[in-house]
C-alpha positions as CSV (number, residue, x, y, z in Angstrom):
1,M,-0.1,5.9,-24.2
2,K,-1.8,2.7,-23.0
3,I,-4.6,2.0,-20.5
4,I,-3.5,-0.7,-18.1
5,N,-6.2,-3.2,-17.2
6,R,-5.9,-2.6,-13.4
7,S,-7.4,-0.2,-10.9
8,Y,-5.3,1.0,-7.9
9,L,-5.3,1.5,-4.2
10,K,-3.0,4.4,-3.1
11,V,-1.8,3.9,0.5
12,K,-0.3,6.6,2.7
13,G,0.9,6.2,6.2
14,K,-0.9,8.0,9.0
15,K,0.4,9.0,12.4
16,P,0.3,5.5,14.1
17,F,2.3,4.0,11.2
18,V,4.8,6.9,11.2
19,E,5.3,6.5,15.0
20,W,5.8,2.7,14.6
21,V,8.4,3.2,11.9
22,K,10.3,5.7,14.1
23,Q,10.3,3.2,17.0
24,I,11.7,0.5,14.7
25,D,14.3,2.6,12.9
26,S,14.8,6.2,13.9
27,D,17.1,6.7,10.9
28,L,14.3,6.3,8.4
29,F,12.9,9.6,7.3
30,I,9.2,9.3,7.2
31,D,6.3,11.5,8.2
32,E,2.7,12.0,7.4
33,E,3.7,13.9,4.3
34,S,5.8,11.1,2.9
35,E,4.8,9.8,-0.5
36,S,2.2,7.1,-1.0
37,N,2.6,3.7,-2.5
38,V,0.3,2.4,-5.2
39,Y,-1.0,-1.1,-5.4
40,L,-2.6,-2.4,-8.6
41,V,-5.8,-4.4,-8.1
42,E,-8.6,-5.8,-10.2
43,E,-9.6,-3.7,-13.1
44,D,-13.0,-2.4,-12.4
45,F,-14.9,-2.2,-9.1
46,F,-17.9,-0.3,-7.9
47,E,-17.3,-0.5,-4.2
48,I,-13.9,-0.2,-2.5
49,E,-14.8,-2.3,0.6
50,P,-14.7,-5.7,-1.1
51,V,-11.5,-4.9,-2.9
52,L,-9.9,-3.5,0.3
53,K,-10.9,-6.6,2.2
54,A,-9.4,-8.9,-0.5
55,N,-6.1,-7.0,-0.5
56,F,-5.4,-5.3,2.8
57,K,-3.4,-8.1,4.3
58,K,-0.9,-8.2,1.4
59,I,-0.7,-4.4,1.3
60,F,-0.3,-4.2,5.1
61,L,2.5,-6.8,5.2
62,S,4.2,-5.1,2.3
63,E,4.2,-1.7,4.0
64,L,5.5,-3.3,7.3
65,S,8.1,-5.4,5.5
66,C,9.6,-2.3,4.0
67,V,10.5,-1.3,7.5
68,S,11.4,-4.6,9.1
69,E,11.4,-8.3,8.2
70,D,10.8,-9.2,11.9
71,Q,7.1,-10.1,11.9
72,S,7.2,-10.6,15.6
73,I,7.1,-6.8,16.0
74,F,4.3,-6.3,13.5
75,P,0.9,-5.1,14.8
76,E,-2.1,-7.4,14.5
77,I,-3.0,-7.7,10.8
78,K,-6.6,-6.6,10.9
79,L,-8.6,-4.4,8.6
80,E,-9.4,-2.0,11.5
81,V,-5.7,-1.6,12.3
82,F,-4.8,-1.1,8.7
83,L,-7.4,1.7,8.3
84,N,-6.2,3.3,11.5
85,W,-2.6,3.2,10.2
86,F,-3.2,4.2,6.5
87,D,-5.2,6.5,4.3
88,V,-6.4,4.6,1.2
89,E,-7.5,6.2,-2.0
90,A,-8.9,4.2,-4.8
91,G,-8.9,4.8,-8.6
92,T,-10.0,2.9,-11.6
93,M,-7.9,4.3,-14.4
94,V,-4.2,3.5,-14.8
95,F,-2.3,4.9,-17.8
96,D,1.1,3.9,-19.0
97,C,2.9,6.9,-20.6
98,E,6.0,4.9,-21.5
99,K,6.6,3.0,-24.8
100,G,8.3,-0.1,-23.4
101,S,6.5,-3.0,-21.8
102,V,5.7,-3.0,-18.1
103,Q,8.1,-5.2,-16.1
104,G,7.8,-6.4,-12.6
105,E,9.0,-9.0,-10.1
106,S,7.3,-10.9,-7.3
107,C,7.7,-9.8,-3.8
108,L,6.2,-11.2,-0.6
């Protein structure tokens, strides 16, 4: 097992996000119990606020873009709106239980 040199922000949609998604695409199954998404951020931090401020726009746009690519229907991209639409949990330890290397691709 390897320790990954990142911390994380776990993001889960709240009622305003769920309602927005249902307005955009009623066929998407989402509710407040749907799974969270995890975003890797800088390795160690002592306060979540600076890390959240540095990353919320990218995260917000990622979450919205999973529903629609039409940015004209997105809400205002502000920290207050983000925190109203999502629960955020932070953690500082990321472990990789797999033997192979971590792979990824750029998005957004």
